[in-house]
C-alpha positions as CSV (number, residue, x, y, z in Angstrom):
1,M,-6.0,3.5,21.1
2,F,-4.8,7.1,20.6
3,Q,-8.2,8.3,19.4
4,D,-9.7,7.0,22.7
5,R,-7.0,8.8,24.7
6,L,-8.1,12.2,23.4
7,Q,-11.7,11.3,24.1
8,A,-10.7,10.2,27.6
9,Q,-9.6,13.7,28.3
10,L,-12.6,15.4,26.8
11,Q,-15.3,13.1,28.1
12,P,-15.0,13.8,31.8
13,A,-14.4,17.5,31.1
14,L,-17.7,17.6,29.1
15,Q,-19.5,15.8,32.0
16,N,-18.1,18.3,34.5
17,A,-19.2,21.2,32.2
18,F,-22.8,19.9,32.2
19,Q,-22.8,19.5,35.9
20,E,-21.5,23.0,36.6
21,L,-23.3,24.8,33.8
22,F,-26.6,23.0,33.8
23,Q,-26.7,21.0,37.0
24,H,-27.2,17.9,34.9
25,T,-25.4,14.5,35.1
26,L,-24.5,13.6,31.5
27,E,-24.4,9.9,30.8
28,H,-21.4,8.4,29.1
29,K,-23.4,7.0,26.2
30,A,-24.9,10.4,25.5
31,I,-21.5,11.9,24.5
32,A,-20.4,11.6,20.9
33,F,-17.3,13.2,19.3
34,Q,-16.7,13.4,15.6
35,P,-13.9,14.8,13.4
36,T,-14.5,18.4,12.4
37,R,-15.5,18.8,8.8
38,P,-12.6,20.1,6.6
39,E,-14.3,23.4,5.7
40,F,-14.4,24.5,9.4
41,E,-11.6,25.2,11.8
42,G,-11.3,22.6,14.4
43,D,-10.2,19.0,15.2
44,V,-13.1,17.6,17.3
45,T,-16.8,18.5,16.9
46,I,-19.7,18.1,19.4
47,N,-23.3,18.3,18.3
48,V,-25.2,20.1,21.1
49,F,-28.7,19.9,19.6
50,P,-29.5,16.8,21.8
51,F,-28.7,18.8,24.9
52,L,-30.9,21.8,24.4
53,K,-33.6,20.6,26.7
54,V,-31.0,20.2,29.4
55,S,-29.4,23.6,28.9
56,G,-32.6,25.6,28.4
57,K,-30.8,27.7,25.9
58,G,-30.5,28.1,22.1
59,P,-28.0,26.0,20.2
60,E,-25.4,28.7,19.8
61,Q,-25.6,29.8,23.4
62,T,-25.4,26.2,24.6
63,A,-22.3,25.5,22.4
64,T,-20.6,28.7,23.4
65,A,-21.1,28.1,27.1
66,I,-19.7,24.6,26.8
67,G,-16.8,25.8,24.7
68,E,-15.8,28.5,27.1
69,H,-15.9,26.0,30.0
70,L,-13.7,23.4,28.1
71,Q,-11.2,26.1,27.0
72,A,-10.8,27.3,30.6
73,N,-10.5,23.9,32.2
74,V,-9.0,21.5,29.7
75,E,-5.3,22.0,28.8
76,V,-5.6,20.3,25.3
77,V,-8.5,22.6,24.2
78,E,-6.7,25.7,22.7
79,R,-9.8,27.5,21.3
80,F,-13.2,26.8,19.9
81,N,-15.7,28.1,17.4
82,V,-19.5,27.6,17.0
83,V,-21.3,26.9,13.8
84,K,-25.0,26.8,14.6
85,G,-25.4,24.0,17.0
86,F,-22.0,22.5,16.4
87,L,-19.1,23.1,18.8
88,N,-15.7,22.8,17.0
89,L,-12.7,22.4,19.3
90,V,-9.2,23.2,18.3
91,I,-6.8,20.8,20.0
92,A,-3.4,22.3,21.1
93,D,-0.3,21.5,19.2
94,S,1.2,20.1,22.4
95,Y,-1.2,17.2,22.2
96,W,-0.3,16.4,18.7
97,H,3.4,16.6,19.5
98,G,2.8,14.2,22.4
99,F,0.9,11.9,20.2
100,L,3.7,11.7,17.7
101,R,6.3,11.2,20.4
102,E,4.3,8.3,21.8
103,A,3.6,6.9,18.4
104,A,7.4,6.8,17.8
105,E,8.0,5.1,21.1
106,V,5.4,2.4,20.6
107,D,3.8,0.8,17.6
108,I,0.7,2.9,17.0
109,L,-0.7,-0.1,15.0
110,Q,-0.3,-2.7,17.8
111,F,-3.3,-3.7,19.7
112,A,-3.9,-6.1,22.6
113,S,-5.3,-9.5,21.5
114,T,-9.0,-10.1,22.2
115,G,-8.4,-13.8,22.1
116,D,-11.5,-14.4,19.9
117,Q,-11.3,-17.1,17.3
118,V,-13.0,-16.1,14.0
119,M,-13.4,-18.2,10.9
120,V,-13.6,-16.5,7.5
121,E,-14.8,-18.5,4.5
122,Y,-13.9,-17.1,1.0
123,S,-13.2,-18.2,-2.6
124,S,-15.4,-21.4,-2.7
125,P,-15.0,-22.1,-6.4
126,N,-16.5,-24.8,-8.7
127,T,-14.1,-27.3,-10.2
128,N,-15.6,-27.0,-13.7
129,K,-13.9,-23.7,-14.6
130,P,-11.0,-21.4,-13.8
131,L,-11.3,-18.5,-11.2
132,H,-12.7,-15.3,-12.7
133,L,-13.1,-11.6,-11.9
134,G,-15.9,-12.3,-9.4
135,H,-13.5,-14.7,-7.6
136,L,-10.9,-12.0,-7.4
137,R,-13.3,-9.6,-5.5
138,N,-14.3,-12.5,-3.3
139,N,-10.8,-13.6,-2.5
140,F,-9.4,-10.1,-2.0
141,L,-12.4,-9.2,0.2
142,G,-12.2,-12.3,2.3
143,H,-8.5,-12.2,2.7
144,S,-8.4,-8.5,3.6
145,V,-11.2,-8.9,6.2
146,S,-9.3,-11.8,7.7
147,R,-6.1,-9.7,8.0
148,I,-8.1,-6.7,9.4
149,L,-9.6,-9.0,12.1
150,E,-6.1,-10.3,12.8
151,A,-4.7,-6.8,13.1
152,V,-7.1,-5.9,15.9
153,G,-6.2,-9.1,17.8
154,N,-8.4,-11.9,16.6
155,E,-7.2,-15.5,15.9
156,V,-8.4,-16.0,12.3
157,V,-9.0,-19.4,10.6
158,R,-9.2,-19.0,6.8
159,V,-11.2,-21.6,5.0
160,Q,-12.8,-22.4,1.7
161,I,-15.2,-25.0,0.5
162,I,-14.7,-26.3,-3.0
163,N,-17.7,-27.3,-5.0
164,D,-16.2,-30.4,-6.5
165,R,-19.3,-32.5,-7.3
166,G,-22.6,-32.3,-9.2
167,I,-23.9,-31.9,-12.7
168,H,-21.4,-29.1,-13.7
169,I,-18.3,-31.1,-13.2
170,C,-20.0,-34.1,-14.9
171,K,-20.5,-31.8,-18.0
172,S,-16.8,-31.1,-18.2
173,M,-16.0,-34.8,-17.7
174,V,-18.4,-36.0,-20.4
175,A,-17.1,-33.4,-22.9
176,W,-13.5,-34.4,-22.2
177,Q,-14.4,-38.1,-22.8
178,Q,-16.2,-37.3,-26.1
179,F,-13.8,-34.6,-27.5
180,G,-10.6,-34.6,-25.5
181,K,-8.7,-37.4,-27.1
182,G,-6.7,-37.9,-23.9
183,E,-5.6,-34.2,-23.7
184,T,-3.9,-33.3,-20.4
185,P,-2.4,-30.1,-19.0
186,E,1.0,-31.3,-19.9
187,S,0.1,-32.2,-23.5
188,S,-1.9,-29.0,-24.1
189,G,0.3,-26.5,-22.2
190,L,-2.8,-25.3,-20.4
191,K,-3.2,-24.8,-16.7
192,G,-5.4,-27.6,-15.4
193,D,-8.4,-25.4,-14.4
194,K,-8.4,-23.8,-17.9
195,L,-8.3,-27.2,-19.6
196,V,-11.3,-28.4,-17.6
197,G,-13.1,-25.1,-18.2
198,K,-12.4,-25.5,-21.9
199,Y,-14.5,-28.7,-21.9
200,Y,-17.3,-27.1,-19.9
201,V,-17.6,-24.6,-22.7
202,A,-17.4,-27.4,-25.2
203,F,-20.2,-29.2,-23.5
204,D,-22.5,-26.1,-23.8
205,K,-21.6,-25.7,-27.5
206,A,-22.4,-29.4,-28.2
207,F,-25.6,-29.3,-26.1
208,K,-26.9,-26.2,-27.9
209,A,-26.2,-27.9,-31.3
210,E,-28.0,-31.1,-30.3
211,V,-31.0,-29.1,-29.0
212,A,-31.2,-27.1,-32.2
213,E,-31.0,-30.3,-34.2
214,Q,-33.9,-31.9,-32.3
215,I,-36.0,-28.8,-32.5
216,A,-35.5,-28.7,-36.3
217,A,-36.8,-32.3,-36.3
218,G,-40.0,-31.2,-34.7
219,M,-39.3,-31.7,-30.9
220,K,-40.4,-29.0,-28.5
221,E,-37.6,-27.0,-26.9
222,E,-38.2,-28.1,-23.3
223,E,-38.2,-31.8,-24.4
224,A,-35.2,-31.3,-26.7
225,E,-33.2,-30.0,-23.8
226,K,-34.1,-33.0,-21.7
227,Q,-33.4,-35.5,-24.5
228,A,-30.1,-34.0,-25.8
229,P,-27.8,-37.0,-25.8
230,I,-24.9,-35.2,-24.2
231,M,-27.1,-33.9,-21.3
232,M,-28.4,-37.4,-20.7
233,A,-24.8,-38.7,-20.6
234,A,-23.9,-36.1,-18.0
235,Q,-26.9,-37.0,-15.8
236,A,-26.0,-40.7,-16.2
237,M,-22.4,-39.9,-15.1
238,L,-23.7,-38.1,-12.0
239,R,-25.7,-41.1,-11.0
240,Q,-22.6,-43.3,-11.5
241,W,-20.6,-40.9,-9.4
242,E,-23.2,-41.1,-6.6
243,A,-23.1,-44.9,-6.9
244,N,-19.3,-44.8,-6.5
245,D,-18.6,-46.2,-10.0
246,P,-14.8,-46.8,-9.9
247,E,-14.1,-45.6,-13.5
248,V,-16.1,-42.4,-13.0
249,R,-14.6,-41.7,-9.7
250,E,-11.1,-42.1,-11.1
251,L,-11.8,-39.7,-14.0
252,W,-13.4,-37.3,-11.5
253,A,-10.4,-37.4,-9.2
254,K,-7.9,-36.9,-12.1
255,M,-9.7,-33.9,-13.6
256,N,-10.2,-32.3,-10.1
257,H,-6.5,-32.7,-9.4
258,W,-5.8,-30.8,-12.6
259,V,-8.1,-28.0,-11.4
260,Y,-6.6,-27.9,-7.9
261,D,-3.1,-27.4,-9.4
262,G,-4.5,-24.6,-11.5
263,F,-6.3,-23.0,-8.5
264,N,-3.2,-23.2,-6.3
265,A,-1.1,-21.4,-8.9
266,T,-3.7,-18.6,-9.1
267,Y,-4.0,-18.3,-5.4
268,A,-0.2,-18.0,-5.1
269,R,-0.2,-15.1,-7.5
270,M,-3.1,-13.5,-5.7
271,G,-1.3,-13.8,-2.4
272,V,-4.1,-15.5,-0.6
273,A,-4.0,-18.7,1.4
274,F,-6.2,-21.0,3.5
275,D,-5.8,-22.9,6.8
276,K,-8.3,-25.6,5.9
277,V,-10.1,-26.7,2.8
278,Y,-13.5,-28.4,2.8
279,Y,-14.9,-30.3,-0.2
280,E,-18.5,-30.6,-1.1
281,S,-18.0,-34.2,-2.1
282,E,-17.4,-34.8,1.6
283,T,-19.9,-32.3,3.1
284,Y,-22.9,-33.1,0.9
285,V,-23.7,-36.0,3.2
286,L,-23.7,-33.8,6.3
287,G,-26.8,-32.2,7.8
288,K,-29.2,-35.2,7.7
289,K,-28.8,-35.8,11.4
290,D,-29.6,-32.2,12.2
291,V,-32.7,-32.4,10.0
292,T,-33.8,-35.7,11.6
293,D,-33.2,-34.3,15.1
294,G,-35.2,-31.2,14.2
295,L,-38.0,-33.3,12.9
296,E,-38.2,-35.3,16.1
297,R,-38.3,-32.1,18.2
298,G,-41.0,-30.5,16.1
299,V,-38.8,-27.8,14.7
300,F,-39.4,-29.2,11.2
301,Y,-42.4,-31.1,9.7
302,K,-42.9,-33.9,7.1
303,K,-45.2,-33.7,4.1
304,D,-47.1,-36.7,2.7
305,D,-44.4,-37.4,0.1
306,G,-41.9,-37.9,2.9
307,S,-40.0,-34.6,2.4
308,V,-39.0,-32.6,5.4
309,W,-39.7,-28.9,5.6
310,V,-39.2,-25.9,7.9
311,D,-41.9,-23.1,8.1
312,N,-40.2,-19.7,8.3
313,T,-43.4,-17.7,7.4
314,P,-43.8,-16.4,11.0
315,E,-40.4,-14.7,10.5
316,G,-41.4,-13.2,7.2
317,L,-39.6,-15.8,5.0
318,D,-41.0,-18.8,3.2
319,E,-41.3,-22.6,3.8
320,K,-38.1,-24.4,2.9
321,V,-37.6,-28.1,1.9
322,L,-34.6,-29.6,3.8
323,M,-34.7,-33.2,2.7
324,R,-36.4,-34.8,-0.3
325,G,-38.9,-37.6,0.0
326,D,-36.2,-40.1,-1.1
327,G,-34.0,-39.0,1.8
328,T,-31.5,-37.1,-0.4
329,S,-30.2,-33.7,0.9
330,L,-30.1,-30.2,-0.7
331,Y,-27.6,-27.4,-0.5
332,M,-29.4,-26.0,2.6
333,T,-29.1,-29.4,4.3
334,Q,-25.3,-29.7,3.7
335,D,-24.8,-26.0,4.7
336,I,-26.5,-26.8,8.0
337,G,-24.2,-29.8,8.5
338,T,-21.1,-28.0,7.4
339,A,-21.7,-25.2,9.9
340,T,-22.2,-27.7,12.7
341,K,-19.1,-29.6,11.7
342,R,-17.0,-26.4,11.8
343,F,-18.1,-25.5,15.3
344,E,-17.4,-29.1,16.4
345,E,-13.9,-29.0,14.9
346,F,-13.1,-25.5,16.3
347,P,-14.8,-25.4,19.8
348,D,-13.4,-22.0,20.6
349,L,-14.9,-20.4,17.4
350,K,-16.9,-17.2,18.2
351,R,-17.8,-16.1,14.7
352,L,-18.1,-17.6,11.2
353,I,-18.1,-15.2,8.3
354,Y,-19.3,-16.3,4.9
355,T,-17.9,-14.2,2.0
356,V,-20.4,-14.9,-0.7
357,G,-22.1,-12.7,-3.4
358,N,-25.3,-10.9,-2.8
359,E,-27.3,-13.3,-5.0
360,Q,-27.2,-15.6,-1.9
361,D,-28.6,-13.1,0.6
362,Y,-31.8,-15.0,1.0
363,H,-30.1,-18.3,1.3
364,F,-28.1,-17.2,4.3
365,K,-31.0,-15.5,6.0
366,V,-32.8,-18.9,5.9
367,L,-29.7,-20.8,6.9
368,F,-29.0,-18.7,10.0
369,L,-32.6,-18.8,11.1
370,I,-32.8,-22.6,10.8
371,L,-29.6,-23.0,12.9
372,K,-31.1,-20.7,15.6
373,K,-34.3,-22.8,15.5
374,L,-32.2,-25.9,16.1
375,G,-31.0,-24.3,19.3
376,Y,-27.3,-23.7,18.4
377,A,-26.1,-20.8,20.6
378,W,-23.3,-20.1,18.1
379,A,-25.8,-19.3,15.4
380,D,-25.7,-15.6,16.7
381,G,-22.1,-15.5,15.6
382,L,-22.9,-16.2,11.9
383,Y,-22.5,-13.5,9.4
384,H,-22.9,-13.2,5.6
385,L,-20.4,-10.8,4.1
386,S,-22.4,-10.0,1.0
387,Y,-20.8,-8.2,-1.9
388,G,-22.0,-6.9,-5.3
389,M,-21.1,-8.0,-8.8
390,V,-18.0,-6.7,-10.7
391,D,-18.5,-5.5,-14.2
392,L,-16.1,-4.6,-17.0
393,P,-16.9,-2.2,-19.8
394,T,-17.6,-5.3,-22.0
395,G,-20.6,-6.3,-19.8
396,K,-21.7,-9.3,-17.8
397,M,-19.8,-12.6,-17.7
398,K,-21.2,-16.0,-18.6
399,S,-18.9,-18.9,-17.8
400,R,-20.7,-21.6,-19.8
401,E,-20.4,-19.4,-23.0
402,G,-16.7,-18.9,-22.4
403,T,-17.1,-15.1,-21.9
404,V,-15.7,-15.1,-18.3
405,V,-13.1,-12.5,-17.4
406,D,-10.4,-15.0,-16.4
407,A,-8.6,-14.2,-13.1
408,D,-5.1,-15.2,-14.4
409,E,-5.5,-13.1,-17.6
410,L,-6.7,-10.0,-15.7
411,M,-3.8,-10.2,-13.2
412,E,-1.4,-10.5,-16.1
413,E,-3.1,-7.6,-17.9
414,V,-2.7,-5.2,-14.9
415,V,0.9,-6.3,-14.5
416,Q,1.6,-5.5,-18.1
417,E,-0.2,-2.2,-17.7
418,A,2.2,-1.5,-14.8
419,R,5.2,-2.4,-17.0
420,S,4.0,-0.1,-19.8
421,A,3.6,2.8,-17.4
422,G,6.9,2.1,-15.7
423,E,8.8,1.9,-19.0
424,E,7.2,5.1,-20.2
425,L,8.4,7.0,-17.0
426,S,11.9,5.5,-17.3
427,K,12.7,5.9,-13.6
428,L,14.1,2.3,-13.1
429,D,17.4,2.5,-14.9
430,D,19.3,1.2,-11.9
431,F,17.0,-1.8,-11.6
432,S,17.9,-5.2,-13.0
433,E,15.3,-6.9,-15.2
434,E,14.5,-9.3,-12.4
435,E,13.9,-6.4,-10.0
436,K,11.8,-4.6,-12.5
437,S,9.6,-7.7,-13.1
438,A,9.1,-8.1,-9.3
439,L,8.2,-4.4,-9.0
440,Y,5.7,-4.5,-11.8
441,E,4.1,-7.5,-10.2
442,Q,3.7,-5.7,-6.9
443,I,2.3,-2.6,-8.7
444,G,-0.1,-4.5,-10.9
445,L,-1.5,-6.6,-8.1
446,A,-1.8,-3.5,-5.9
447,A,-3.7,-1.7,-8.6
448,L,-6.1,-4.6,-8.9
449,K,-6.6,-5.3,-5.2
450,Y,-7.0,-1.7,-4.2
451,Y,-9.5,-0.9,-7.0
452,L,-11.7,-3.8,-5.9
453,L,-11.4,-3.1,-2.2
454,K,-11.8,0.7,-2.1
455,V,-15.5,0.3,-3.0
456,D,-18.1,-0.6,-0.3
457,P,-18.5,-4.4,-0.7
458,K,-22.2,-4.1,-1.0
459,K,-22.0,-2.0,-4.1
460,R,-21.9,-3.3,-7.6
461,M,-18.9,-1.9,-9.3
462,L,-17.1,-1.4,-12.7
463,F,-13.5,-2.3,-12.9
464,D,-11.2,-0.4,-15.3
465,P,-7.7,-1.9,-15.7
466,K,-6.1,1.2,-17.1
467,A,-7.6,3.6,-14.5
468,S,-6.4,1.3,-11.7
469,I,-2.7,1.8,-12.6
470,D,-2.8,5.7,-12.5
471,L,0.2,6.9,-10.3
472,Q,-1.6,10.2,-9.7
473,G,-5.1,8.8,-9.1
474,H,-7.1,7.2,-6.3
475,T,-5.2,4.0,-6.7
476,G,-3.0,1.4,-5.0
477,P,0.1,2.4,-7.0
478,F,-0.3,6.0,-5.9
479,I,-0.2,4.9,-2.3
480,Q,2.8,2.6,-3.0
481,Y,4.6,5.5,-4.7
482,T,4.1,7.7,-1.6
483,Y,5.4,5.0,0.7
484,A,8.5,4.5,-1.6
485,R,9.0,8.3,-1.6
486,I,9.0,8.4,2.2
487,R,11.4,5.5,2.4
488,S,13.7,7.3,-0.1
489,L,13.5,10.4,2.0
490,L,14.5,8.6,5.2
491,R,17.4,6.8,3.4
492,K,18.7,10.1,2.2
493,A,18.4,11.7,5.6
494,E,20.3,8.8,7.2
495,L,23.1,9.0,4.6
496,S,23.4,12.7,5.2
497,G,23.5,12.2,9.0
498,A,20.3,14.1,9.5
499,G,18.4,10.9,10.1
500,S,20.9,9.2,12.5
501,Q,18.1,9.0,15.1
502,L,15.9,7.0,12.8
503,S,16.0,3.2,12.4
504,G,13.9,1.2,10.0
505,E,10.5,2.7,9.4
506,K,10.0,4.7,12.7
507,A,12.0,6.7,15.1
508,S,13.9,4.8,17.8
509,A,14.8,7.8,19.8
510,A,11.5,9.6,20.2
511,G,12.8,11.3,23.3
512,Q,14.7,13.6,21.0
513,L,11.4,15.2,19.9
514,T,11.7,18.3,22.0
515,T,9.8,20.6,19.6
516,D,6.6,21.1,21.7
517,N,6.8,24.9,21.2
518,Y,7.0,24.5,17.5
519,Q,3.7,25.6,15.9
520,L,2.5,23.0,13.5
521,L,2.0,23.9,9.9
522,P,-1.6,23.4,8.7
523,E,-0.4,20.6,6.3
524,E,1.3,18.8,9.2
525,R,-1.7,19.1,11.5
526,T,-3.9,17.6,8.8
527,V,-1.6,14.6,8.4
528,I,-1.1,14.0,12.1
529,K,-4.9,14.1,12.6
530,L,-5.3,11.4,10.0
531,L,-2.6,9.3,11.7
532,H,-4.4,9.8,15.0
533,Q,-7.6,8.5,13.4
534,F,-6.0,5.4,12.1
535,P,-6.7,3.0,15.0
536,A,-10.3,4.0,15.1
537,V,-10.6,3.5,11.3
538,L,-9.0,0.1,11.6
539,H,-11.4,-1.0,14.4
540,E,-14.3,0.4,12.4
541,A,-13.3,-1.6,9.4
542,A,-13.1,-4.7,11.6
543,A,-16.5,-4.1,13.2
544,R,-18.1,-3.5,9.8
545,L,-16.1,-6.1,8.0
546,D,-15.5,-3.5,5.3
547,P,-11.9,-2.8,4.0
548,S,-13.1,0.1,1.9
549,S,-13.0,2.6,4.9
550,L,-9.4,1.6,5.6
551,A,-8.4,1.7,1.9
552,N,-9.9,5.2,1.6
553,H,-8.3,6.4,4.8
554,A,-4.9,5.3,3.5
555,Y,-5.5,7.3,0.3
556,D,-6.5,10.4,2.3
557,L,-3.4,10.0,4.5
558,V,-0.9,9.8,1.5
559,K,-2.8,12.5,-0.4
560,S,-2.4,14.9,2.6
561,Y,1.2,13.8,3.1
562,N,2.0,14.6,-0.5
563,S,0.5,18.1,-0.1
564,F,2.9,18.6,2.8
565,Y,5.8,17.1,0.9
566,Q,5.3,19.4,-2.0
567,T,5.0,22.4,0.2
568,V,7.8,21.8,2.7
569,P,11.4,21.0,1.5
570,I,12.1,18.6,4.4
571,L,15.8,17.9,4.0
572,K,16.6,21.7,3.5
573,E,15.3,22.5,7.0
574,E,18.2,24.0,9.1
575,D,16.5,23.8,12.5
576,A,17.6,20.3,13.8
577,G,14.5,20.0,16.0
578,K,12.1,20.7,13.2
579,L,14.0,18.4,10.8
580,N,13.9,15.5,13.3
581,F,10.2,16.1,13.9
582,R,9.4,16.0,10.2
583,L,11.5,12.8,9.7
584,V,9.8,11.1,12.6
585,F,6.4,12.4,11.3
586,S,7.2,11.0,7.8
587,A,8.3,7.6,9.3
588,A,5.0,7.4,11.2
589,V,3.1,7.9,8.0
590,A,5.1,5.2,6.2
591,S,4.4,2.8,9.1
592,A,0.7,3.5,9.0
593,V,0.6,3.1,5.2
594,K,2.5,-0.2,5.3
595,K,0.1,-1.6,7.9
596,S,-3.0,-0.4,6.0
597,M,-1.8,-2.0,2.8
598,W,-0.9,-5.2,4.6
599,C,-4.5,-5.3,5.9
600,L,-5.6,-5.0,2.2
601,G,-3.2,-7.8,1.2
602,I,-1.0,-5.3,-0.7
603,E,2.8,-5.2,-0.7
604,V,4.6,-1.8,-0.7
605,P,8.0,-1.5,-2.5
606,E,11.0,0.3,-0.9
607,Q,11.8,1.9,-4.3
608,M,9.7,2.9,-7.3
């Protein structure tokens, strides 16, 4: 990586400095470089406070001695300054020219494959309702993480597990039987997932009415909830499903098929996909063998009622039941079995990442601990990618009450916001209606995805549809607009003959960059440093499984480029060397932006 190459020059020089100045052998791991803070002059900063015992000097004297040695002995160190115990190094323009030349010759975004196979699980919806705002954050986060891991060389397997059984789907089925009158997606004009969700809400409404009626008749609330006829019908249907009743199974398959068709349409618009789909109706029987084996080996224990438990109190957790006394499994049991099945199906799998909300933090701590106790070596490769809830100004969502923020409706809303903003600006007169619609789709989804991904996944967040579209704000459309601006610039340059050395999105004739003596403008240096940091930022995002750092770096890059663009009239430059440098420089920015946005699952338009 380019970032590493600069450090590769500075690291041995710093070790030599310590040997000559202080007669001390500085270990590789003791050296840490960081970008210089914007308010100070410099490109690379070294904190010398950890070395004061070695130097026997004060912080400023230590930093000055090291700075003088580096400036005298390292070609790329042009000058330095000291702020208390921080040594700020100014890297020579020749290094940045060389970086840009090399970046134009090779793809600065291409990395050698590590060969690791990684599985990322995301989405995992229930089949009793449509996808909602929470699913959007889940899907965009999981899909982006999978692309980031892919970008740094991993082989990624994308999976989801659909919760297609249980009392919730039975509630929708019973309500459809009682109130549906044979309604179908075709007859209603509703997407299948929305039709089923409609009856989930209808169940809750009928259930509450029955409970209120029985309470009015003198029954206690708890008993009224148990005795509500519609709830008893749903529970009876669940027992029939478990007994493989053919009529119940047929209805279950039909309504689930409606839901899958609806989900697939939503996924297609989201731009997410999966390599393999697991179904809870198939995985809920898994895990019993693991529990039995663990019991035989003394990892688990049995209580008098026949239930099987694990004691996690020595690890600071609690005791957990893994199998009921009647031999039926729980969610934990099937999660144990599903994890085992995945590593059997994918023997080369090194990591398994679960993208699930933070309300399941404890569940995954327990799951991972149990799998380690069972002796699975791969359990060390399990990771819970936890994320916070998404709120709207209207407050918390409740699916059973029909107050969910529907994913389809929200996507349509941001696309329409993009259309309104675009029509107000009136810059698309040469676009056909079809081209406009495609562009508004790209802009609207970029707004939604970027807004949800620019925030640290662990944080709870508020989503504002209008703010997400702002072409001048910290948004996806602003980044798209900058990319389109650069592409327009390069097309104009090529038409005028100035950009004849450019092909596609980057220079094909980097050898023509012969401007090493050209002193970089401050605006150019800022942008090139951000380009230089890109590989490190991408790898950090992959290591932390956090797209927000990459999203914010892309914004910083285009913001800095726009400052340069507003200051420097690129195509009016008369010096051919400078002009070519700035075109190659601009093309490199476009390339980095496109790759960043690809990692976020966002398309960038050629024109806006």
